[in-house]
Every structure is written in C-alpha cells, then in structure tokens.
ZAMARGU-4260 file (C-alpha; in steps of 0.2 Angstrom, whole numbers, plus 5000, padded with zeros to 4 digits):
<rodrens>
0) 5335/4949/4926 | 5332/4967/4927 | 5313/4973/4925 | 5314/4988/4915 | 5310/5005/4921
5) 5290/5011/4917 | 5291/5025/4901 | 5283/5040/4905 | 5269/5034/4889 | 5269/5019/4899
10) 5264/5027/4914 | 5254/5041/4906 | 5242/5026/4900 | 5237/5018/4917 | 5233/5034/4924
15) 5224/5040/4910 | 5214/5022/4910 | 5211/5023/4929 | 5202/5040/4929 | 5193/5036/4915
20) 5189/5021/4924 | 5184/5032/4939 | 5173/5045/4927 | 5164/5029/4920 | 5160/5023/4938
25) 5155/5041/4945 | 5142/5040/4929 | 5135/5022/4935 | 5132/5028/4950 | 5123/5044/4945
30) 5114/5033/4934 | 5109/5019/4945 | 5103/5035/4960 | 5092/5041/4944 | 5083/5025/4943
35) 5081/5023/4961 | 5073/5040/4963 | 5062/5037/4947 | 5055/5022/4954 | 5052/5030/4973
40) 5043/5042/4964 | 5033/5031/4955 | 5028/5020/4974 | 5022/5037/4983 | 5011/5045/4968
45) 5002/5027/4971 | 4999/5032/4987 | 4986/5047/4984 | 4970/5042/4987 | 4962/5023/4987
50) 4948/5018/4977 | 4932/5019/4984 | 4921/5002/4990 | 4907/4998/4981 | 4893/5002/4991
55) 4887/4984/4992 | 4903/4980/4999 | 4905/4993/5010 | 4890/4987/5019 | 4894/4968/5020
60) 4909/4977/5030 | 4897/4986/5039 | 4887/4971/5043 | 4902/4961/5049 | 4908/4974/5061
65) 4892/4974/5069 | 4892/4956/5069 | 4874/4958/5063 | 4873/4939/5056 | 4870/4932/5075
70) 4852/4943/5074 | 4849/4939/5058 | 4830/4931/5053 | 4839/4921/5039 | 4845/4904/5048
75) 4859/4903/5036 | 4866/4920/5041 | 4865/4913/5059 | 4874/4896/5056 | 4888/4903/5044
80) 4888/4922/5055 | 4892/4930/5040 | 4879/4940/5030 | 4873/4928/5015 | 4861/4940/5006
85) 4859/4957/5004 | 4867/4967/5018 | 4854/4981/5018 | 4843/4968/5023 | 4850/4965/5037
90) 4856/4985/5040 | 4838/4990/5042 | 4832/4974/5049 | 4844/4971/5063 | 4849/4989/5065
95) 4834/4993/5079 | 4842/4979/5088 | 4861/4984/5091 | 4866/4991/5108 | 4869/5010/5104
100) 4887/5011/5111 | 4891/4997/5099 | 4884/5006/5083 | 4892/5023/5089 | 4911/5016/5091
105) 4908/5008/5073 | 4901/5025/5065 | 4915/5035/5072 | 4928/5022/5068 | 4922/5023/5050
110) 4921/5043/5050 | 4938/5043/5057 | 4946/5031/5042 | 4936/5039/5026 | 4945/5056/5034
115) 4963/5045/5035 | 4958/5039/5016 | 4954/5058/5009 | 4973/5064/5017
</rodrens>
C-alpha cells in the first residue's frame, strides 16, 4: 500500500493552522503578562502608607514595650503583666520610675519606626 503524496493545498492548510496557533499562543502570553503586571501594580500601591494606630492602642503598645505593668499600682496589672486599665494612667504614674536609658531607647526606636512608616 502506498501513501499518497501530500498535495500543496493540504500542506498549506497545515502550515496556516500552525501559524494561527502560534499567533494565538503569543496573544494569550501577552494577555497573561498584562494580568500579572496589573496584579503587581495593585500590590505595590497598597503598601504606600499603613493606617495610623488609634491613640489608646499606641499607648498600650508603649506600656508593654516599657514593661510598665510590673510597676503599676493595680494588682491585676502586676499579676497578668499586662495593662488592664487605661494605658495613659499607667504611663503617667509609672514613667518617672523607669530608667532614663530604657525610655530614651524606646522613644528613639518609635521615632525611627514613624520615619520609616512615612516613606
């Protein structure tokens, strides 16, 4: 049994089909890259500036950084080693009892974080 030779019309159809497939593949690749670029752009724009903390949350963080609950007059704060009341009260009553070196170090670290946050 002999195989018939390929006719020029049959060969042209296959080559045209392959060319269309390559063009479609290239088009889909470009669309995929466009979608990936869009996703990256949205991710980069979301990290512009984090929202500011509420004042009570910032005070509570400062109280915990300085380990003020150990010095607090409230027994509940001393037992749990956490500020259980108003953090501004703990700061005003216990700030004078903290070592100056510790206070300066924490305040300088806080200032550095705020500068980085603004960038």
